[in-house]
C-alpha positions in Angstrom: -32.0 -75.0 52.6 -35.0 -75.4 50.2 -35.9 -71.7 50.8 -32.4 -70.7 49.8 -32.3 -72.7 46.6 -34.1 -70.2 44.4 -31.6 -67.5 45.5 -28.6 -69.8 45.1 -30.0 -70.6 41.6 -30.3 -66.9 40.8 -26.6 -66.4 41.7 -25.5 -69.4 39.7 -27.7 -68.3 36.7 -26.2 -64.8 36.8 -22.6 -66.1 37.1 -22.7 -68.8 34.4 -25.0 -66.8 32.1 -22.9 -63.6 32.5 -19.7 -65.5 31.9 -21.0 -67.0 28.7 -22.2 -63.5 27.5 -18.9 -61.9 28.4 -17.0 -64.7 26.7 -19.1 -64.6 23.5 -18.9 -60.9 22.7 -15.2 -60.6 21.9 -15.5 -63.8 19.8 -18.3 -62.3 17.8 -16.4 -59.1 17.3 -13.2 -60.9 16.2 -14.1 -64.3 14.7 -10.7 -64.7 13.0 -8.9 -64.5 16.4 -11.3 -67.0 17.8 -10.8 -69.3 14.8 -7.0 -69.1 15.4 -7.5 -70.0 19.0 -9.6 -73.0 18.0 -7.0 -74.0 15.5 -4.2 -74.0 18.1 -5.9 -77.0 19.8 -5.5 -79.1 16.7 -8.7 -81.0 17.4 -10.9 -80.0 14.5 -10.4 -80.4 10.8 -9.5 -77.2 9.1 -12.9 -77.1 7.4 -14.8 -76.9 10.7 -12.7 -74.3 12.4 -14.2 -71.2 10.8 -17.7 -72.5 11.0 -17.2 -73.3 14.7 -15.7 -69.8 15.3 -18.8 -68.2 13.7 -21.5 -70.4 15.3 -20.2 -71.2 18.8 -20.2 -67.5 20.1 -23.8 -67.0 19.1 -24.8 -70.2 20.8 -22.9 -69.0 23.9 -24.6 -65.6 23.9 -28.1 -67.2 23.4 -27.5 -69.7 26.3 -26.0 -66.9 28.5 -29.1 -64.7 27.9 -31.4 -67.7 28.6 -29.7 -68.2 32.0 -29.5 -64.5 33.0 -33.2 -63.8 32.4 -34.3 -67.2 33.6 -35.9 -68.6 30.5 -35.8 -72.3 30.0 -33.2 -72.6 32.8 -33.0 -76.4 32.7 -32.3 -76.3 28.9 -29.8 -73.4 29.3 -28.0 -75.2 32.1 -27.8 -78.4 30.0 -26.5 -76.5 26.9 -24.0 -74.5 29.0 -22.8 -77.6 30.9 -22.4 -79.5 27.6 -20.3 -76.8 26.1 -18.2 -76.4 29.2 -17.6 -80.2 29.2 -16.4 -80.1 25.6 -14.2 -77.0 26.4 -12.8 -78.8 29.4 -11.9 -81.9 27.4 -10.1 -79.7 24.8 -8.2 -77.9 27.6 -7.2 -81.1 29.3 -6.0 -82.5 25.9 -3.9 -79.4 25.3 -2.4 -79.7 28.8 -1.6 -83.3 28.3 0.1 -82.4 25.0 2.1 -79.7 26.8 0.7 -76.9 24.6 1.4 -73.4 25.9 -1.7 -71.7 24.5 -4.4 -69.3 25.6 -7.7 -71.2 26.3 -9.5 -68.9 23.8 -12.3 -68.3 26.3 -12.5 -64.6 25.6 -11.2 -64.5 22.0 -8.2 -62.3 21.7 -9.3 -60.3 24.7 -7.4 -62.7 26.9 -8.1 -65.8 28.8 -6.3 -68.3 30.9 -3.4 -70.4 29.7 -4.5 -74.0 29.4 -3.7 -75.7 32.7 -5.1 -78.2 35.2 -6.3 -75.1 37.1 -8.4 -74.1 34.1 -9.8 -77.7 34.0 -10.7 -77.4 37.7 -12.4 -74.1 37.2 -14.4 -75.5 34.3 -15.4 -78.5 36.3 -16.7 -76.1 38.9 -18.8 -74.4 36.2 -20.1 -77.8 35.1 -21.2 -78.5 38.7 -23.0 -75.1 38.8 -24.8 -76.1 35.6 -25.8 -79.4 37.2 -27.3 -77.6 40.2 -29.3 -75.4 37.8 -30.5 -78.4 35.9 -31.6 -80.2 39.1 -33.2 -77.1 40.6 -34.3 -74.9 37.7 -36.8 -72.8 39.6 -34.9 -69.7 40.7 -35.7 -66.3 41.9 -36.2 -63.3 39.5 -36.8 -65.5 36.5 -39.0 -65.1 33.5 -40.2 -68.7 34.0 -41.2 -68.1 37.6 -43.0 -64.9 36.9 -40.1 -62.9 38.4 -41.2 -64.3 41.8 -38.8 -64.2 44.7 -39.5 -67.7 46.0 -38.9 -69.7 42.8 -42.5 -70.5 42.2 -45.2 -69.0 40.0 -47.4 -66.3 41.7 -51.0 -67.3 42.5 
């Protein structure tokens, strides 16, 4: 199993990082639509909604790139996992309130309606981030010298 961990890590990095990049791009392109989605949750004061809509997608894209290229994997996994935990709490809150809103994950490009299924999917992504945090040495990573075995070349 230990010999597979670098490859499993590569798959997890690509999935989580790619998801974050794909989710960030439409939010960067249409910040007003993302601000509207944030506002639908009713969790932030109005003064923080626009700032969040402008800052959060850039953080997502930076973290996504970190994971995809394998730079500071442990930090990237921690940041991604932290963001997904916050997103999951917001989705669970919306479900408990009975809100029928889009999660806002992909800006106005579409996303899932808030639901317990979305909470479960997000929980799975948090677990993926936990695996990456625990085993950050992955194949084809900048940190591991693009090595195939998850360790620096001699």
